[in-house]
Residue frames as a rotation matrix with the C-alpha (Angstrom) as fourth column:
MET 1
0.358 0.456 0.815 119.22
-0.124 0.888 -0.443 128.90
-0.926 0.057 0.374 -2.43
LYS 2
-0.284 -0.495 -0.821 120.77
-0.927 -0.078 0.368 127.14
-0.246 0.866 -0.436 -5.52
GLN 3
0.858 0.478 0.190 119.67
-0.364 0.825 -0.433 124.22
-0.364 0.302 0.881 -7.68
VAL 4
-0.194 -0.925 -0.328 122.62
-0.970 0.130 0.206 121.85
-0.147 0.358 -0.922 -8.33
PHE 5
0.831 0.310 -0.462 123.11
-0.388 0.918 -0.083 118.30
0.399 0.248 0.883 -9.46
LEU 6
0.004 -0.754 0.657 125.06
-0.987 0.104 0.125 116.16
-0.163 -0.649 -0.744 -7.08
THR 7
0.135 -0.098 -0.986 126.55
-0.531 0.833 -0.155 112.70
0.837 0.544 0.061 -7.45
VAL 8
0.875 0.182 0.449 126.23
-0.482 0.416 0.771 109.96
-0.046 -0.891 0.452 -4.83
THR 9
-0.018 -0.957 -0.289 129.75
-0.706 0.216 -0.674 108.78
0.708 0.192 -0.680 -3.88
ALA 10
-0.942 -0.237 -0.236 128.69
-0.024 0.752 -0.658 106.70
0.334 -0.615 -0.715 -0.83
ASN 11
0.037 0.968 0.248 125.40
-0.811 -0.116 0.573 105.37
0.584 -0.222 0.781 0.59
ILE 12
-0.584 -0.383 -0.716 126.01
0.033 0.870 -0.492 103.04
0.811 -0.311 -0.495 3.58
PRO 13
0.549 0.817 -0.177 123.82
0.125 0.130 0.984 101.82
0.827 -0.562 -0.031 6.47
LEU 14
-0.430 -0.650 0.627 124.72
-0.566 -0.347 -0.748 102.96
0.703 -0.677 -0.218 9.92
THR 15
-0.609 0.405 0.682 121.98
-0.441 0.542 -0.715 101.03
-0.660 -0.736 -0.151 11.69
GLU 16
-0.567 0.454 0.688 119.11
0.603 0.797 -0.029 98.88
-0.561 0.399 -0.726 10.32
THR 17
0.402 0.871 0.283 117.15
0.887 -0.294 -0.356 101.98
-0.227 0.395 -0.890 9.23
VAL 18
0.799 -0.121 -0.589 119.57
-0.058 -0.991 0.124 104.83
-0.598 -0.065 -0.799 9.18
PHE 19
0.517 -0.566 0.642 121.92
0.852 0.414 -0.320 105.55
-0.084 0.713 0.696 6.25
GLU 20
0.214 -0.524 -0.824 124.78
0.081 -0.831 0.550 107.93
-0.974 -0.184 -0.135 5.52
MET 21
0.635 0.072 0.769 125.02
0.764 0.092 -0.639 109.38
-0.116 0.993 0.004 2.01
VAL 22
-0.188 -0.690 -0.699 127.85
0.286 -0.720 0.633 111.48
-0.940 -0.081 0.332 0.59
LEU 23
0.729 0.491 0.476 127.05
0.627 -0.202 -0.752 113.75
-0.273 0.847 -0.455 -2.35
LYS 24
-0.319 -0.929 -0.187 129.76
0.623 -0.354 0.698 115.38
-0.714 0.106 0.692 -4.53
GLY 25
0.071 0.321 0.944 129.46
0.912 -0.405 0.069 118.54
0.404 0.856 -0.322 -6.53
ASP 26
-0.565 -0.250 0.786 128.92
0.127 -0.968 -0.216 122.30
0.815 -0.022 0.579 -6.08
VAL 27
0.202 0.609 -0.767 128.05
0.881 0.229 0.414 122.75
0.428 -0.759 -0.490 -2.47
SER 28
-0.691 -0.686 0.229 129.35
0.557 -0.707 -0.435 126.35
0.460 -0.173 0.871 -2.13
GLU 29
-0.220 0.707 0.672 125.93
-0.307 -0.704 0.641 127.61
0.926 -0.065 0.372 -1.09
VAL 30
0.647 0.331 -0.686 126.00
0.513 0.477 0.714 125.63
0.564 -0.814 0.139 2.14
LYS 31
0.057 -0.611 0.790 127.25
-0.160 -0.786 -0.597 128.15
0.985 -0.093 -0.142 4.56
ASN 32
-0.294 -0.088 0.952 126.18
-0.917 -0.253 -0.307 127.27
0.268 -0.963 -0.006 8.20
SER 33
-0.967 0.057 -0.246 125.70
0.139 0.935 -0.328 124.19
0.212 -0.351 -0.912 10.39
GLY 34
-0.576 0.815 -0.060 122.00
0.175 0.052 -0.983 123.38
-0.798 -0.577 -0.173 10.60
GLU 35
-0.298 0.454 -0.840 121.03
-0.895 -0.439 0.080 124.16
-0.332 0.775 0.537 7.03
PHE 36
-0.019 0.271 0.962 119.26
0.078 0.960 -0.269 121.51
-0.997 0.070 -0.039 4.98
ILE 37
-0.916 -0.200 -0.347 119.01
-0.350 -0.019 0.936 120.35
-0.193 0.980 -0.053 1.38
ASN 38
0.155 0.975 0.162 115.85
-0.521 0.220 -0.825 119.40
-0.839 0.044 0.542 -0.60
ILE 39
-0.785 -0.597 0.167 116.19
-0.273 0.575 0.771 116.40
-0.557 0.559 -0.614 -2.85
LYS 40
0.109 0.785 -0.610 114.04
-0.979 -0.023 -0.205 115.64
-0.175 0.619 0.765 -5.98
LEU 41
-0.604 -0.247 0.757 113.17
-0.243 0.963 0.120 111.97
-0.759 -0.112 -0.642 -6.30
GLU 42
-0.889 0.242 -0.390 111.88
-0.347 0.202 0.916 110.22
0.300 0.949 -0.096 -9.40
GLY 43
-0.404 0.828 -0.389 108.11
0.363 0.535 0.763 109.69
0.840 0.167 -0.517 -9.23
LYS 44
-0.188 0.309 -0.932 107.66
0.959 -0.147 -0.242 111.90
-0.212 -0.940 -0.269 -6.11
TYR 45
0.514 0.555 0.654 105.88
0.684 -0.725 0.078 115.19
0.518 0.408 -0.752 -6.22
LEU 46
0.939 -0.213 0.270 107.46
-0.333 -0.758 0.561 116.85
0.085 -0.617 -0.783 -3.21
ARG 47
0.098 -0.985 -0.142 111.15
-0.343 0.101 -0.934 117.08
0.934 0.140 -0.328 -2.60
ARG 48
0.710 0.090 -0.699 112.61
0.561 0.529 0.637 115.45
0.427 -0.844 0.325 0.53
PRO 49
0.517 -0.530 0.673 114.25
-0.527 -0.816 -0.238 117.86
0.675 -0.231 -0.701 2.98
ILE 50
0.690 -0.406 -0.600 117.28
0.628 0.748 0.216 116.42
0.361 -0.526 0.770 4.79
SER 51
0.912 -0.401 -0.090 119.61
-0.250 -0.714 0.654 118.19
-0.327 -0.573 -0.751 7.22
VAL 52
0.518 -0.828 -0.215 123.21
-0.306 0.055 -0.950 118.62
0.798 0.558 -0.225 6.27
CYS 53
0.916 -0.235 -0.324 125.45
0.400 0.561 0.725 116.48
0.012 -0.794 0.608 8.53
ASP 54
0.105 -0.937 -0.333 128.88
0.363 -0.276 0.890 117.71
-0.926 -0.214 0.311 7.21
VAL 55
0.985 0.151 0.084 130.23
0.134 -0.365 -0.921 119.73
-0.108 0.919 -0.380 4.33
SER 56
0.033 -0.992 -0.125 133.55
0.550 -0.087 0.831 120.11
-0.834 -0.097 0.543 2.70
GLU 57
-0.567 -0.332 -0.754 134.85
-0.289 -0.777 0.560 122.03
-0.771 0.535 0.345 -0.34
ASN 58
-0.594 0.330 -0.734 133.10
-0.784 -0.034 0.619 119.86
0.179 0.943 0.279 -2.90
SER 59
-0.475 0.518 -0.711 130.89
0.194 0.850 0.490 117.38
0.859 0.094 -0.504 -1.13
LEU 60
-0.316 0.417 0.852 128.34
-0.903 -0.407 -0.136 117.09
0.290 -0.813 0.505 1.63
THR 61
-0.901 0.052 -0.431 127.16
0.174 0.953 -0.248 114.30
0.398 -0.298 -0.868 3.94
ILE 62
-0.182 0.875 0.449 123.62
-0.872 -0.355 0.338 113.61
0.455 -0.330 0.827 4.96
VAL 63
-0.999 -0.008 -0.049 122.25
0.017 0.877 -0.481 111.06
0.047 -0.481 -0.875 7.42
TYR 64
-0.353 0.934 -0.053 118.72
-0.873 -0.308 0.379 109.99
0.338 0.180 0.924 6.87
LYS 65
-0.718 0.210 0.664 116.26
-0.263 0.802 -0.537 107.39
-0.645 -0.560 -0.520 8.29
VAL 66
-0.887 0.408 -0.217 114.10
-0.056 0.371 0.927 105.20
0.459 0.834 -0.306 6.12
VAL 67
-0.777 0.629 -0.018 110.56
-0.064 -0.107 -0.992 106.12
-0.626 -0.770 0.124 7.14
GLY 68
0.385 0.912 -0.143 108.62
-0.197 -0.070 -0.978 105.97
-0.901 0.405 0.153 3.85
GLY 69
0.755 0.029 0.655 108.74
0.556 0.500 -0.664 105.42
-0.347 0.865 0.362 0.10
GLY 70
0.897 -0.426 0.120 111.02
-0.252 -0.714 -0.654 108.42
0.364 0.556 -0.747 -0.59
THR 71
0.238 -0.844 0.481 113.73
-0.961 -0.132 0.245 107.53
-0.143 -0.520 -0.842 1.88
GLU 72
0.431 -0.047 0.901 113.38
0.009 0.999 0.048 103.87
-0.903 -0.013 0.430 1.00
GLN 73
0.939 -0.040 0.340 114.09
0.341 0.012 -0.940 104.87
0.034 0.999 0.025 -2.58
MET 74
0.631 -0.745 0.218 117.20
-0.710 -0.667 -0.226 106.79
0.313 -0.012 -0.950 -1.40
SER 75
0.309 -0.515 0.800 118.49
-0.647 0.503 0.573 103.82
-0.698 -0.694 -0.178 0.51
GLN 76
0.592 0.023 0.806 118.59
0.389 0.867 -0.311 101.85
-0.706 0.497 0.504 -2.75
MET 77
0.958 -0.143 -0.249 120.55
-0.278 -0.686 -0.673 104.38
-0.075 0.714 -0.696 -4.66
PRO 78
0.629 -0.774 0.074 123.88
0.769 0.633 0.092 103.12
-0.119 -0.001 0.993 -6.02
VAL 79
-0.046 -0.763 -0.644 127.12
0.246 -0.634 0.733 105.09
-0.968 -0.125 0.217 -6.19
GLY 80
-0.893 -0.332 0.305 127.10
0.389 -0.227 0.893 107.27
-0.227 0.916 0.332 -9.30
THR 81
0.108 0.978 0.178 123.39
0.993 -0.113 0.019 108.29
0.038 0.175 -0.984 -9.05
LYS 82
-0.892 -0.255 0.374 122.92
0.270 -0.963 -0.014 111.96
0.363 0.088 0.928 -9.98
LEU 83
-0.122 0.848 -0.516 120.39
0.982 0.028 -0.186 113.95
-0.143 -0.529 -0.836 -7.90
ASP 84
-0.154 0.223 0.962 118.60
0.318 -0.911 0.262 117.27
0.935 0.347 0.069 -8.43
VAL 85
-0.018 0.031 -0.999 119.14
0.993 0.114 -0.014 119.11
0.113 -0.993 -0.033 -5.17
LEU 86
0.610 0.177 0.772 118.26
0.050 -0.981 0.185 122.54
0.791 -0.074 -0.608 -3.71
VAL 87
0.003 -0.687 -0.726 121.10
0.934 0.261 -0.243 123.68
0.357 -0.678 0.643 -1.43
GLY 88
-0.890 -0.390 0.236 121.60
0.274 -0.871 -0.408 126.58
0.365 -0.298 0.882 0.95
LEU 89
0.070 0.977 0.203 118.16
0.014 -0.204 0.979 126.28
0.997 -0.065 -0.028 2.61
GLY 90
0.681 0.291 -0.672 117.36
0.653 0.176 0.737 127.26
0.333 -0.940 -0.070 6.19
ASN 91
0.814 -0.276 0.511 119.03
-0.344 -0.938 0.041 129.70
0.468 -0.209 -0.859 8.54
GLY 92
0.159 -0.799 -0.580 121.38
0.369 0.593 -0.716 127.40
0.916 -0.100 0.389 10.47
TYR 93
0.596 -0.040 -0.802 122.94
0.803 0.029 0.595 127.78
0.000 -0.999 0.049 13.97
ASP 94
0.636 -0.404 0.657 124.51
-0.314 -0.914 -0.258 131.07
0.705 -0.042 -0.708 15.22
LEU 95
0.262 -0.633 -0.729 127.84
0.722 0.629 -0.287 130.12
0.640 -0.451 0.622 16.88
ALA 96
-0.226 -0.481 0.847 128.44
-0.055 -0.862 -0.504 133.58
0.973 -0.160 0.168 18.43
PRO 97
0.357 0.397 0.845 126.51
-0.807 -0.324 0.493 133.06
0.470 -0.859 0.204 21.71
ALA 98
0.409 -0.045 -0.911 128.14
0.048 0.998 -0.028 129.61
0.911 -0.032 0.411 22.44
GLY 99
0.711 -0.358 0.606 130.42
-0.698 -0.248 0.672 130.68
-0.091 -0.900 -0.426 25.31
ASP 100
-0.266 -0.964 -0.002 133.27
-0.964 0.266 -0.004 128.43
0.004 0.001 -1.000 26.35
LYS 101
-0.923 -0.066 0.379 131.34
-0.153 0.967 -0.205 125.23
-0.353 -0.248 -0.902 27.05
PRO 102
-0.286 0.852 -0.439 128.50
-0.955 -0.217 0.201 124.68
0.076 0.477 0.876 24.63
LEU 103
-0.598 0.217 0.772 126.19
-0.143 0.918 -0.369 121.72
-0.789 -0.331 -0.518 24.97
LEU 104
-0.499 0.461 -0.734 124.69
-0.822 0.016 0.569 119.96
0.274 0.887 0.371 21.92
LEU 105
-0.529 0.438 0.727 121.77
-0.246 0.741 -0.625 117.60
-0.812 -0.509 -0.284 22.35
GLY 106
-0.542 0.314 -0.780 120.37
-0.820 0.006 0.572 115.51
0.184 0.950 0.254 19.51
GLY 107
-0.149 0.576 0.804 117.52
-0.487 0.665 -0.567 112.95
-0.861 -0.475 0.182 19.43
GLY 108
0.380 0.329 0.864 117.47
0.444 0.755 -0.483 110.25
-0.811 0.567 0.141 16.80
VAL 109
0.106 -0.317 0.942 117.72
0.985 -0.094 -0.143 111.80
0.134 0.944 0.303 13.30
GLY 110
0.985 0.076 0.155 118.17
0.042 -0.977 0.209 115.17
0.167 -0.200 -0.965 15.10
VAL 111
0.537 -0.842 -0.048 121.78
0.448 0.237 0.862 114.02
-0.715 -0.484 0.504 15.65
PRO 112
0.201 -0.616 0.762 123.33
0.976 0.197 -0.099 114.64
-0.089 0.763 0.641 12.16
PRO 113
0.570 -0.082 0.817 123.07
0.355 -0.873 -0.335 118.46
0.741 0.481 -0.469 11.88
LEU 114
0.963 -0.241 0.118 124.99
-0.215 -0.431 0.876 118.71
-0.160 -0.869 -0.467 15.23
TYR 115
0.584 -0.772 0.250 128.07
0.740 0.633 0.225 117.08
-0.332 0.054 0.942 13.75
ASN 116
0.050 -0.562 0.826 129.28
0.776 -0.498 -0.386 119.94
0.629 0.660 0.411 11.69
LEU 117
0.713 0.247 0.656 128.29
-0.200 -0.825 0.529 122.33
0.672 -0.508 -0.539 14.45
ALA 118
0.914 -0.406 0.006 130.48
0.122 0.290 0.949 120.44
-0.387 -0.867 0.314 16.89
LYS 119
0.312 -0.801 0.511 133.34
0.950 0.246 -0.194 120.47
0.030 0.545 0.838 14.36
ARG 120
0.180 -0.183 0.966 133.15
0.387 -0.890 -0.241 124.23
0.904 0.417 -0.090 14.00
LEU 121
0.881 0.181 0.437 132.79
-0.313 -0.470 0.825 124.93
0.355 -0.864 -0.358 17.72
ILE 122
0.758 -0.653 -0.011 135.78
0.453 0.513 0.729 122.69
-0.470 -0.557 0.684 18.59
ALA 123
0.087 -0.720 0.689 137.85
0.932 -0.186 -0.312 124.36
0.353 0.669 0.654 15.81
ALA 124
0.317 0.063 0.946 137.00
-0.009 -0.998 0.069 127.65
0.948 -0.030 -0.316 17.53
GLY 125
-0.656 -0.753 0.049 138.51
-0.157 0.072 -0.985 126.38
0.738 -0.654 -0.166 20.79
LYS 126
0.109 0.819 0.563 135.27
-0.903 -0.155 0.401 125.54
0.415 -0.552 0.723 22.56
GLN 127
-0.944 -0.193 0.267 134.87
-0.294 0.857 -0.422 122.65
-0.148 -0.477 -0.866 25.08
VAL 128
-0.289 0.878 -0.381 132.03
-0.867 -0.071 0.494 120.86
0.407 0.473 0.782 23.53
SER 129
-0.778 0.180 0.602 129.71
-0.230 0.810 -0.539 118.35
-0.584 -0.558 -0.589 25.24
VAL 130
-0.570 0.525 -0.632 127.36
-0.713 0.066 0.698 116.27
0.408 0.848 0.337 23.18
VAL 131
-0.549 0.422 0.721 124.32
-0.348 0.669 -0.657 114.21
-0.760 -0.612 -0.220 24.34
LEU 132
-0.703 0.288 -0.650 122.94
-0.586 0.283 0.759 111.78
0.403 0.915 -0.030 21.82
GLY 133
-0.452 0.626 0.635 119.52
-0.630 0.280 -0.724 110.33
-0.632 -0.727 0.268 22.60
PHE 134
-0.668 0.174 -0.723 118.04
-0.560 0.523 0.643 107.11
0.490 0.834 -0.252 21.25
ASN 135
0.468 0.873 0.139 115.28
-0.797 0.349 0.494 104.61
0.382 -0.341 0.859 22.06
THR 136
0.926 -0.115 0.360 117.57
-0.052 0.904 0.424 101.57
-0.375 -0.412 0.831 22.25
LYS 137
0.077 -0.990 0.119 121.22
-0.123 0.109 0.986 100.43
-0.989 -0.091 -0.113 21.67
ALA 138
-0.090 -0.100 0.991 120.53
0.812 0.569 0.132 99.19
-0.577 0.816 0.030 18.15
GLU 139
0.747 0.502 0.436 119.60
0.661 -0.629 -0.409 102.74
0.069 0.593 -0.802 17.07
VAL 140
0.572 -0.608 -0.550 122.86
0.066 -0.635 0.770 104.41
-0.818 -0.476 -0.323 18.30
PHE 141
0.531 -0.497 0.686 124.99
0.831 0.146 -0.537 106.08
0.166 0.855 0.491 15.64
TYR 142
0.408 -0.455 0.791 127.76
0.209 -0.797 -0.567 108.63
0.889 0.397 -0.230 15.31
GLU 143
0.990 -0.109 -0.086 128.99
0.064 -0.190 0.980 108.35
-0.123 -0.976 -0.181 18.91
ASP 144
0.294 -0.952 0.088 132.53
0.766 0.290 0.574 107.55
-0.571 -0.101 0.814 17.77
GLU 145
0.066 -0.226 0.972 132.47
0.846 -0.503 -0.175 110.26
0.528 0.834 0.158 15.13
PHE 146
0.786 0.212 0.580 131.77
-0.088 -0.891 0.445 112.96
0.611 -0.401 -0.682 17.76
LYS 147
0.831 -0.550 -0.081 134.43
0.227 0.203 0.952 111.51
-0.508 -0.810 0.294 20.04
LYS 148
0.118 -0.828 0.547 137.02
0.983 0.176 0.054 111.75
-0.141 0.532 0.835 17.19
LEU 149
0.421 0.070 0.904 136.28
0.409 -0.904 -0.120 115.42
0.810 0.421 -0.409 16.89
GLY 150
-0.740 -0.672 0.039 137.33
0.229 -0.306 -0.924 115.94
0.633 -0.675 0.381 20.52
ALA 151
-0.095 0.800 0.592 133.84
-0.645 -0.503 0.575 116.34
0.758 -0.327 0.564 22.00
THR 152
-0.923 -0.001 0.385 132.85
-0.321 0.557 -0.766 114.82
-0.214 -0.831 -0.514 25.39
VAL 153
-0.453 0.743 -0.493 130.01
-0.557 0.196 0.807 112.44
0.696 0.640 0.325 24.42
TYR 154
-0.711 0.409 0.572 127.07
-0.404 0.428 -0.809 111.09
-0.575 -0.806 -0.139 26.48
VAL 155
-0.691 0.562 -0.455 124.56
-0.283 0.369 0.885 108.56
0.666 0.740 -0.096 25.05
THR 156
-0.583 0.626 0.518 121.14
-0.576 0.131 -0.807 108.03
-0.573 -0.769 0.284 26.51
THR 157
-0.797 0.444 -0.409 118.68
-0.078 0.596 0.799 105.24
0.599 0.669 -0.440 25.63
ALA 158
-0.143 0.855 0.498 115.07
-0.849 -0.364 0.382 105.20
0.508 -0.368 0.779 26.71
ASP 159
0.752 0.512 -0.416 115.19
-0.298 0.826 0.479 101.59
0.588 -0.237 0.773 27.56
GLY 160
0.608 -0.601 0.518 118.55
-0.712 -0.125 0.691 101.67
-0.350 -0.789 -0.504 29.31
SER 161
0.926 -0.257 0.277 120.16
0.331 0.906 -0.265 99.13
-0.183 0.337 0.924 26.95
TYR 162
0.060 -0.965 0.257 123.22
0.937 -0.035 -0.348 101.44
0.345 0.262 0.901 26.46
GLY 163
-0.563 -0.446 0.696 124.68
0.202 -0.891 -0.407 104.48
0.801 -0.089 0.592 28.12
ILE 164
-0.947 0.290 0.135 122.50
-0.250 -0.411 -0.877 106.51
-0.199 -0.864 0.462 30.47
LYS 165
-0.558 0.825 0.086 118.94
0.821 0.534 0.199 105.27
0.118 0.182 -0.976 30.93
GLY 166
0.022 0.674 -0.739 116.42
0.559 -0.621 -0.550 107.87
-0.829 -0.400 -0.390 30.10
PHE 167
0.769 0.284 0.573 116.36
0.635 -0.437 -0.637 110.96
0.070 0.854 -0.516 27.83
VAL 168
0.016 -0.831 0.556 118.76
0.617 -0.430 -0.660 113.65
0.787 0.354 0.505 26.85
THR 169
0.353 0.239 0.905 117.46
-0.449 -0.805 0.387 115.79
0.821 -0.543 -0.177 29.81
ASP 170
0.997 -0.006 -0.077 118.60
0.068 0.541 0.838 113.10
0.037 -0.841 0.540 32.19
ALA 171
0.216 -0.974 0.067 122.22
0.964 0.202 -0.172 113.62
0.153 0.102 0.983 31.01
MET 172
0.010 -0.230 0.973 122.08
0.400 -0.891 -0.214 117.37
0.917 0.391 0.083 30.70
LYS 173
0.881 0.430 0.197 121.30
-0.002 -0.413 0.911 117.98
0.473 -0.803 -0.363 34.38
ASP 174
0.780 -0.606 -0.156 124.77
0.384 0.265 0.884 116.97
-0.495 -0.750 0.440 35.34
ILE 175
0.006 -0.752 0.659 126.74
0.983 -0.117 -0.144 118.86
0.185 0.648 0.738 32.65
ASP 176
0.067 -0.089 -0.994 128.17
0.392 -0.914 0.109 122.35
-0.918 -0.396 -0.026 33.16
TYR 177
-0.215 -0.082 0.973 127.40
0.976 -0.060 0.211 124.39
0.041 0.995 0.093 30.02
THR 178
-0.710 -0.125 -0.693 127.27
0.235 -0.970 -0.065 127.98
-0.664 -0.209 0.718 28.90
TYR 179
-0.273 0.595 -0.756 124.83
-0.877 -0.478 -0.060 127.64
-0.396 0.646 0.652 26.05
PHE 180
-0.360 0.111 0.926 122.94
0.128 0.989 -0.069 124.84
-0.924 0.093 -0.371 24.25
TYR 181
-0.423 0.271 -0.864 122.03
-0.903 -0.202 0.379 123.79
-0.072 0.941 0.330 20.75
THR 182
-0.514 0.265 0.816 119.56
-0.119 0.920 -0.374 121.03
-0.850 -0.289 -0.441 19.98
CYS 183
-0.399 0.482 -0.780 117.68
-0.892 -0.005 0.453 119.22
0.214 0.876 0.432 17.23
GLY 184
-0.993 0.097 0.073 115.06
0.075 0.962 -0.263 116.51
-0.096 -0.256 -0.962 17.57
PRO 185
-0.357 0.934 0.022 111.38
0.668 0.239 0.705 115.67
0.653 0.266 -0.709 17.82
GLU 186
-0.113 0.278 0.954 109.23
-0.208 -0.946 0.251 118.27
0.972 -0.170 0.164 19.41
PRO 187
0.896 0.405 -0.182 108.60
0.091 0.235 0.968 116.50
0.435 -0.884 0.173 22.73
MET 188
0.240 -0.881 -0.407 112.35
0.968 0.251 0.027 116.38
0.078 -0.401 0.913 23.24
LEU 189
-0.474 -0.385 0.792 112.70
0.454 -0.877 -0.155 120.06
0.755 0.287 0.590 22.34
LYS 190
0.361 0.691 0.627 110.00
-0.256 -0.572 0.779 121.00
0.897 -0.442 -0.030 24.87
ALA 191
0.863 -0.150 -0.482 111.77
0.484 0.519 0.705 118.92
0.144 -0.842 0.520 27.57
VAL 192
-0.174 -0.983 0.053 115.06
0.957 -0.182 -0.225 120.62
0.231 0.012 0.973 26.85
TYR 193
-0.174 0.232 0.957 113.40
0.132 -0.958 0.256 123.98
0.976 0.171 0.136 26.89
THR 194
0.776 0.594 0.213 112.00
-0.161 -0.139 0.977 123.32
0.610 -0.792 -0.012 30.33
ALA 195
0.813 -0.440 -0.380 115.19
0.579 0.546 0.606 121.69
-0.059 -0.713 0.699 31.79
SER 196
0.043 -0.856 0.516 117.74
0.763 -0.305 -0.570 124.19
0.645 0.418 0.640 30.36
ASN 197
0.489 0.026 -0.872 119.29
0.737 -0.546 0.397 126.85
-0.466 -0.837 -0.286 32.65
THR 198
-0.551 -0.624 -0.554 120.77
0.180 -0.737 0.652 128.97
-0.815 0.259 0.518 29.81
SER 199
0.348 0.562 -0.750 119.67
-0.695 -0.382 -0.609 130.45
-0.629 0.734 0.258 26.53
GLY 200
-0.484 -0.520 0.704 119.97
0.090 0.770 0.631 128.26
-0.871 0.369 -0.325 23.39
GLN 201
-0.283 0.374 -0.883 118.90
-0.932 -0.326 0.160 127.47
-0.229 0.868 0.440 19.92
MET 202
-0.228 0.429 0.874 116.51
-0.083 0.886 -0.456 124.77
-0.970 -0.176 -0.166 18.76
SER 203
-0.813 -0.060 -0.579 116.26
-0.582 0.044 0.812 123.21
-0.023 0.997 -0.070 15.23
PHE 204
-0.047 0.892 0.450 112.65
-0.582 0.341 -0.738 122.05
-0.812 -0.297 0.503 14.45
GLU 205
-0.946 -0.040 0.322 111.65
0.186 0.744 0.641 119.04
-0.266 0.666 -0.697 12.35
GLU 206
-0.094 0.924 -0.370 108.63
-0.356 -0.378 -0.855 119.92
-0.930 0.051 0.364 10.23
ARG 207
-0.002 0.209 0.978 106.96
0.846 0.522 -0.110 118.61
-0.534 0.827 -0.178 7.08
MET 208
-0.338 -0.198 -0.920 107.75
-0.186 -0.944 0.271 121.03
-0.923 0.263 0.283 4.31
GLY 209
0.689 0.625 0.367 106.04
0.260 0.259 -0.930 121.55
-0.676 0.736 0.016 0.99
CYS 210
0.936 -0.323 0.141 108.42
0.011 -0.374 -0.927 123.71
0.352 0.869 -0.346 -1.07
GLY 211
0.454 -0.795 -0.403 111.37
0.889 0.372 0.267 124.06
-0.062 -0.480 0.875 1.34
PHE 212
-0.657 -0.715 0.239 112.06
0.732 -0.681 -0.022 127.82
0.179 0.160 0.971 0.57
GLY 213
-0.750 0.283 -0.598 109.13
0.345 -0.604 -0.718 129.62
-0.565 -0.745 0.355 2.09
ALA 214
-0.900 0.416 -0.130 106.66
-0.334 -0.466 0.820 130.03
0.280 0.781 0.558 -0.87
CYS 215
-0.430 0.795 -0.428 103.93
0.163 0.535 0.829 127.65
0.888 0.287 -0.360 0.23
MET 216
-0.368 0.140 0.919 103.69
-0.794 -0.562 -0.232 128.71
0.484 -0.815 0.318 3.87
GLY 217
0.452 0.548 -0.704 102.85
-0.194 0.830 0.522 125.07
0.871 -0.099 0.482 4.77
CYS 218
0.062 -0.447 -0.893 105.33
0.778 0.582 -0.238 124.95
0.626 -0.679 0.383 7.63
SER 219
-0.236 -0.128 0.963 104.48
-0.261 -0.947 -0.189 128.25
0.936 -0.296 0.190 9.35
CYS 220
-0.040 0.232 -0.972 104.42
0.878 0.473 0.077 128.32
0.477 -0.850 -0.223 13.13
LYS 221
0.757 0.413 0.507 103.50
0.125 -0.852 0.509 130.94
0.642 -0.321 -0.696 15.69
THR 222
-0.218 -0.862 -0.458 106.32
0.818 0.094 -0.568 132.57
0.532 -0.498 0.684 17.65
LEU 223
0.148 0.270 -0.951 106.47
0.804 -0.594 -0.044 135.42
-0.576 -0.758 -0.305 20.23
THR 224
-0.492 -0.387 -0.780 107.57
-0.045 -0.884 0.466 137.67
-0.869 0.265 0.417 17.37
GLY 225
0.132 0.675 -0.726 104.89
-0.881 -0.255 -0.398 136.60
-0.454 0.692 0.562 14.91
TYR 226
0.863 0.249 0.441 104.48
-0.046 0.906 -0.421 133.75
-0.504 0.343 0.793 12.42
LYS 227
-0.063 -0.905 -0.420 107.66
-0.888 -0.142 0.438 132.26
-0.456 0.401 -0.795 10.95
ARG 228
0.773 0.290 -0.564 108.31
-0.586 0.666 -0.462 129.66
0.241 0.688 0.685 8.35
ILE 229
0.699 -0.517 0.495 110.30
-0.110 0.605 0.788 126.68
-0.707 -0.605 0.366 9.61
CYS 230
0.515 -0.473 0.714 112.00
0.827 0.492 -0.271 126.27
-0.223 0.731 0.645 6.13
LYS 231
0.375 -0.372 0.849 112.92
0.512 -0.680 -0.525 129.87
0.773 0.631 -0.065 5.70
GLU 232
0.389 -0.215 0.896 113.22
-0.650 -0.753 0.102 131.82
0.652 -0.622 -0.433 9.01
GLY 233
0.623 -0.225 0.749 114.01
-0.489 0.636 0.597 128.39
-0.611 -0.738 0.286 10.65
PRO 234
0.329 0.641 -0.694 114.54
0.235 0.656 0.717 125.60
0.915 -0.399 0.065 11.13
VAL 235
-0.462 -0.561 -0.687 116.74
0.796 0.079 -0.600 127.04
0.391 -0.824 0.410 13.92
MET 236
0.432 0.607 0.666 114.95
0.125 -0.772 0.623 129.33
0.893 -0.186 -0.410 16.45
LYS 237
-0.668 -0.628 0.399 116.14
-0.280 -0.284 -0.917 130.98
0.689 -0.725 0.014 19.68
LYS 238
-0.654 0.392 -0.647 114.79
0.723 0.574 -0.383 129.64
0.221 -0.719 -0.659 22.97
GLU 239
-0.782 0.290 -0.551 113.42
0.160 -0.762 -0.628 133.10
-0.602 -0.579 0.549 23.84
GLU 240
-0.685 0.497 -0.533 111.14
-0.715 -0.597 0.364 133.34
-0.138 0.630 0.764 20.71
ILE 241
-0.836 0.324 -0.443 109.45
0.058 0.854 0.516 129.95
0.546 0.406 -0.733 20.90
LEU 242
-0.394 0.833 0.388 105.77
-0.918 -0.333 -0.216 129.78
-0.051 -0.441 0.896 21.72
TRP 243
-0.999 -0.048 -0.017 104.67
-0.048 0.998 0.033 126.27
0.016 0.034 -0.999 22.63
GLU 244
-0.198 0.972 -0.127 101.09
-0.603 -0.019 0.797 125.10
0.773 0.235 0.590 21.80
ASN 245
-0.421 0.106 0.901 99.27
-0.844 0.317 -0.432 123.59
-0.332 -0.942 -0.044 24.69
């Protein structure tokens, strides 16, 4: 973990409520796909944890949804705004077990951390399939970006207004894959857990107090004991997850 000051170089809407922000500065501590950053906002006591969508030598991209005062504040930030950011948080995805044909499944704002993962897997010569799940056509984003990487992309919408009608599990049943990676709301993760026929890794969305394991506020029970989503997670292996009834 490292505290850095990053400058906003882009902050554009992708949909009515989803924004893409590019931050420039020292991002050398961001090592793995699936890590997150924690942003300090003026007037807010707690930092805002946001998944890293992509990273380069001196900048990173985040994609966030406006759901409250903090993210609304972020959506109004002009280019040139300097932010106090904690980087290098979370464990990220392990690419080693991917096999030849990994499957990536994202739901809503669970889509962004899969972008850099897809980029790295494709660079390693993998045949990557991506399923992006949304409620309706107006919420769809990053479909073209994944296609430009060279991934085979499927889009599902719950109301059937675009792509495959249904949920990500409705698309995954017809895809041949060797391993899966996913991120999204817990009901989606549970459904993927049940529907999957291989091992995989799941990134959990959780409210975090500190973001680096000190407050224990995001602890969850696993088959190998209690783990902190922000520290030992947010990515966990399928085999260690213990679902609450």
